[in-house]
C-alpha positions as CSV (number, residue, x, y, z in Angstrom):
1,X,9.8,-7.1,3.2
2,X,9.5,-4.7,0.3
3,X,11.9,-1.8,-0.2
4,X,11.5,1.1,-2.6
5,X,14.4,3.5,-3.2
6,X,13.5,6.8,-4.8
7,X,16.5,8.3,-6.7
8,X,17.7,11.8,-6.2
9,X,15.6,14.4,-8.1
10,X,12.6,12.0,-8.6
11,X,9.2,11.9,-6.9
12,X,7.2,8.8,-6.4
13,X,3.5,9.7,-6.8
14,X,0.2,7.8,-6.6
15,X,-2.0,5.8,-4.2
16,X,-0.3,3.0,-2.1
17,X,-1.3,0.4,0.5
18,X,0.8,-2.1,2.5
19,X,-0.3,-5.6,3.4
20,X,-0.8,-6.7,7.0
21,X,2.0,-9.2,6.7
22,X,4.3,-6.8,4.8
23,X,7.1,-4.6,6.1
24,X,7.4,-1.8,3.6
25,X,10.3,0.7,3.5
26,X,10.4,3.8,1.3
27,X,13.8,5.5,1.1
28,X,14.9,8.8,-0.4
29,X,16.9,10.8,-1.4
30,X,14.0,11.4,-3.8
31,X,10.5,12.6,-2.6
32,X,7.4,10.6,-1.8
33,X,4.1,12.2,-2.8
34,X,1.2,9.9,-2.0
35,X,-2.3,11.0,-2.8
36,X,-3.4,8.2,-0.5
37,X,-1.2,5.9,1.6
38,X,-2.8,3.2,3.7
39,X,-0.5,1.3,6.2
40,X,-2.0,-2.1,7.0
41,X,1.1,-3.5,8.5
42,X,4.5,-2.0,9.3
43,X,5.8,0.9,7.1
44,X,8.8,3.1,7.4
45,X,9.0,6.2,5.2
46,X,12.6,7.5,5.0
47,X,11.9,10.0,2.2
48,X,10.5,13.5,2.5
49,X,6.7,13.3,2.1
50,X,5.4,16.2,-0.2
51,X,2.3,17.2,-2.0
52,X,-1.4,17.0,-1.0
53,X,-2.5,13.6,0.4
54,X,-3.8,11.4,3.1
55,X,-1.8,8.9,5.1
56,X,-3.9,6.5,7.2
57,X,-2.9,3.6,9.5
58,X,-5.2,0.6,9.9
59,X,-6.1,-1.1,13.1
60,X,-2.9,-2.3,14.8
61,X,-0.5,-0.9,12.1
62,X,2.9,0.7,12.8
63,X,4.1,3.7,10.7
64,X,7.4,5.5,11.1
65,X,8.4,8.8,9.5
66,X,12.2,9.2,9.1
67,X,12.0,12.3,6.9
68,X,10.0,15.4,6.7
69,X,6.2,15.5,6.2
70,X,4.7,18.4,4.3
71,X,1.9,20.7,5.5
72,X,-0.7,19.4,3.1
73,X,-0.5,15.8,4.3
74,X,-3.3,14.6,6.6
75,X,-2.0,11.8,8.8
76,X,-4.6,9.6,10.7
77,X,-4.0,7.1,13.5
78,X,-6.4,4.2,13.8
79,X,-7.1,2.4,17.1
80,X,-4.3,0.3,18.5
81,X,-1.9,1.6,15.8
82,X,1.3,3.6,16.3
83,X,3.0,6.4,14.5
84,X,6.6,7.2,15.2
85,X,7.9,10.6,14.1
86,X,11.7,10.6,14.3
87,X,12.1,14.3,13.5
88,X,9.2,16.1,15.1
89,X,10.5,19.5,13.9
90,X,10.2,18.3,10.3
91,X,6.6,17.1,10.7
92,X,4.3,19.8,9.3
93,X,1.3,17.6,8.4
94,X,-2.0,17.6,10.3
95,X,-2.3,14.8,12.8
96,X,-5.6,13.1,13.7
97,X,-7.1,10.0,15.1
98,X,-9.8,7.7,13.7
99,X,-12.2,7.2,16.6
100,X,-13.2,3.6,17.3
101,X,-16.9,2.7,17.5
102,X,-16.2,1.2,21.0
103,X,-13.3,1.2,23.4
104,X,-10.7,-1.4,22.5
105,X,-8.3,-3.3,24.8
106,X,-4.8,-4.4,24.0
107,X,-1.3,-4.5,25.3
108,X,-1.3,-0.7,24.8
109,X,-3.5,1.8,23.1
110,X,-2.8,3.8,20.0
111,X,-0.2,6.5,20.3
112,X,2.0,8.9,18.4
113,X,5.7,8.9,19.4
114,X,7.5,12.2,19.0
115,X,11.1,11.1,19.3
116,X,13.8,13.3,20.9
117,X,11.8,15.7,23.0
118,X,13.6,14.8,26.2
119,X,13.1,18.3,27.8
120,X,9.3,18.3,27.6
121,X,7.6,19.6,30.7
122,X,4.1,20.6,29.6
123,X,1.9,21.4,26.6
124,X,-0.9,23.6,25.4
125,X,-3.4,23.4,22.6
126,X,-4.7,26.5,20.8
127,X,-6.4,26.8,17.5
128,X,-5.6,23.1,16.6
129,X,-1.9,23.6,17.4
130,X,-0.3,21.4,20.1
131,X,2.8,23.1,21.6
132,X,5.2,21.0,23.7
133,X,7.1,23.2,26.2
134,X,10.2,22.9,28.3
135,X,10.2,23.7,32.0
136,X,11.0,27.4,31.3
137,X,7.8,27.6,29.1
138,X,9.8,27.8,25.8
139,X,8.2,25.9,22.9
140,X,10.4,22.9,21.9
141,X,8.0,21.5,19.2
142,X,4.6,22.1,17.6
143,X,2.2,19.7,16.0
144,X,-0.8,20.7,13.8
145,X,-3.9,18.8,14.8
146,X,-6.9,18.1,12.7
147,X,-9.9,20.2,13.8
148,X,-11.6,18.7,16.8
149,X,-8.8,16.3,17.8
150,X,-7.4,16.6,21.3
151,X,-5.1,13.9,22.7
152,X,-6.4,12.2,25.9
153,X,-2.9,12.2,27.4
154,X,0.5,13.7,26.6
155,X,3.1,11.6,28.2
156,X,6.9,12.1,28.5
157,X,9.0,8.9,28.9
158,X,12.5,8.0,27.8
159,X,13.3,11.0,25.6
160,X,10.0,10.8,23.7
161,X,6.6,12.5,24.0
162,X,3.6,10.2,23.4
163,X,0.2,11.5,22.3
164,X,-2.5,9.0,23.3
165,X,-6.3,8.6,23.2
166,X,-6.2,6.2,26.1
167,X,-8.4,3.5,24.6
168,X,-6.0,0.8,25.6
169,X,-4.7,0.5,29.1
170,X,-2.9,3.8,28.8
171,X,0.5,2.2,28.6
172,X,3.3,3.1,26.2
173,X,5.7,0.8,24.2
174,X,7.5,-2.0,25.9
175,X,5.0,-2.3,28.7
176,X,6.7,0.4,30.7
177,X,4.8,2.5,33.2
178,X,2.9,5.4,31.7
179,X,5.9,7.8,32.2
180,X,5.1,11.3,33.3
181,X,1.7,12.8,32.3
182,X,2.5,16.3,31.2
183,X,0.4,19.2,32.5
184,X,-1.7,21.1,30.1
185,X,-1.2,24.9,30.2
186,X,-3.9,27.4,29.2
């Protein structure tokens, strides 16, 4: 495991990559400004992500955001990888998926976990903006999507909302049933 602590008032900049056998943790209170960050294993970013950059997961990688993500960060999910966003309201980056060349099978497909959206009852997508809504139709979170990306399924389960492409067997973490597939509203 490698841990990097960024001191208050400082910004860690550059291009970074994790190894497939490595657990990498990047902590604040300083800022993280990757021009490119490739997660090949398990990475947790507990610092605010700022600047212009691209964050990419590799096949089967796990990436967790514990802090905010700025609007000029492109975040791409590879097949059979996972991204966990602990503070969805603080995620302003653009989310996308890297399409596989063929459907892949595994214990579960790739997904994005939006933690803490227990009141989710539906969603809509307009102009590359995914809006998660409560039963009363009120928006409880929004996620910017890269142009042309549409999740295959939006699933509520255990206080989280999962965005999937459905290339695996459409199951979410821990082998639980697929939760509740949320209806899409116009």
